[in-house]
N, C-alpha and C positions, 0 to 999 in steps of 0.2 A: 784736495777735495775732502771734506769732512763727512763721514757717514754717521747718521744717527741710528742708534740701536734701540730697539724697543724691548723693554724688560717686561716679561709676563708676570702677572701677580696671581697668587693663589687666593681664591675667595673660599671661605670656610662655610659654604652652604652644604649641609649634609642631609637635609630633608628632615622628616619627623624622627624624634628620638623618644624612645620608651621612657616614661617617667619611672617605672620600676627599675630598669637598668641604671638610670641616672642615680636613683636613690641607693642602690646596692653599691655602686662604685664610689659614691660620696662618703660612705662609711669608712673608707680607707684613705681619705685625705684628698687634698687638692691635686697632688701629682697623679693620683689614680684617675681623677676626672680628666686631667689633661691627656693621659694615655688613652682613655676611653674616647675622647674627642679626636685624637690622632688616628685611632683605628677606624672610627666612623668616617673621618675625612678621607683617608686612604681608600676605604671601600667605595666611597662616593666617586673619587677620582678614577678608580680602576674600572668602575662600571658606569662611566658617564653616558655612553651611548647604548648600553644594554639595560635589561631589567636588573634593578639593584638586588643583590643577594647579600644579606647581612651576616652570613656565616662564612664568607671568604677569608682565606688566610692572608695576613698582612705581615710584611717584613718590617720590623721596628728598628730602623737605623738610628744612629746617634745624631747626625747632622741636622736632618729635617725636624726631628723631635725637639732638639734644642732651639733651632732657629724659629720654628713656628709656635711652639708651646712652652719653651723655657724649662724643659726637664733635662737635668744632667744625666750623663750615662751611668754614673754610680748609683743614682737614685732609681734609674730605670730598672735595673736588675733586681733591686730590693722590692720595688712595687710589683713587678711582673711575678716574682716568686710568691708574694703575698696574695695576689689576685688568683693565681693558679691554685694555691692551697685552699682558697675559699670557693673554688669552682665557679668563678665568674668568667675566666678565660681558659682556653686550652693553649698550653705553651709547648712549642717545639724548638728545643735548643739544637742548633745546627752544627755545633762544634766550636772549637776555639778560633776566635778571630772572625766569626761570621755572625751577622745579626740574627736574633731569634725571630721565629714566625709565631704569630698569635692569631686567635680568632675568639670572638665573644660567644660563650655558650650559656650565659645567663639568659633565662627566658624573658620575653618582652612584657609579660604580665604575670601577676601572682597566680600560681597554680595551686589550688587548694592545699 
């Protein structure tokens, strides 16, 4: 007897994205935009049944980041450091061998 397995797919519907945040992340290259999209996607998946909160912490692992968006782990750490220095994200390094946690702190619109 052969059993068929169903593979679940991830669809990247994140809802509305702030144009200001997109613009600020784009100043740091395409990998920064990919990390931004990964963060927003994970926040959307995390809060699928509840009210979406755009300031949730997200763990940035290597496997899904590479498989979904094509960002290598070596580039990930360089980009995260650059984004944290420019105050676009808040970075929480959790120790050696553990994936860092991040959240977006860039405002959704230009504040005077």
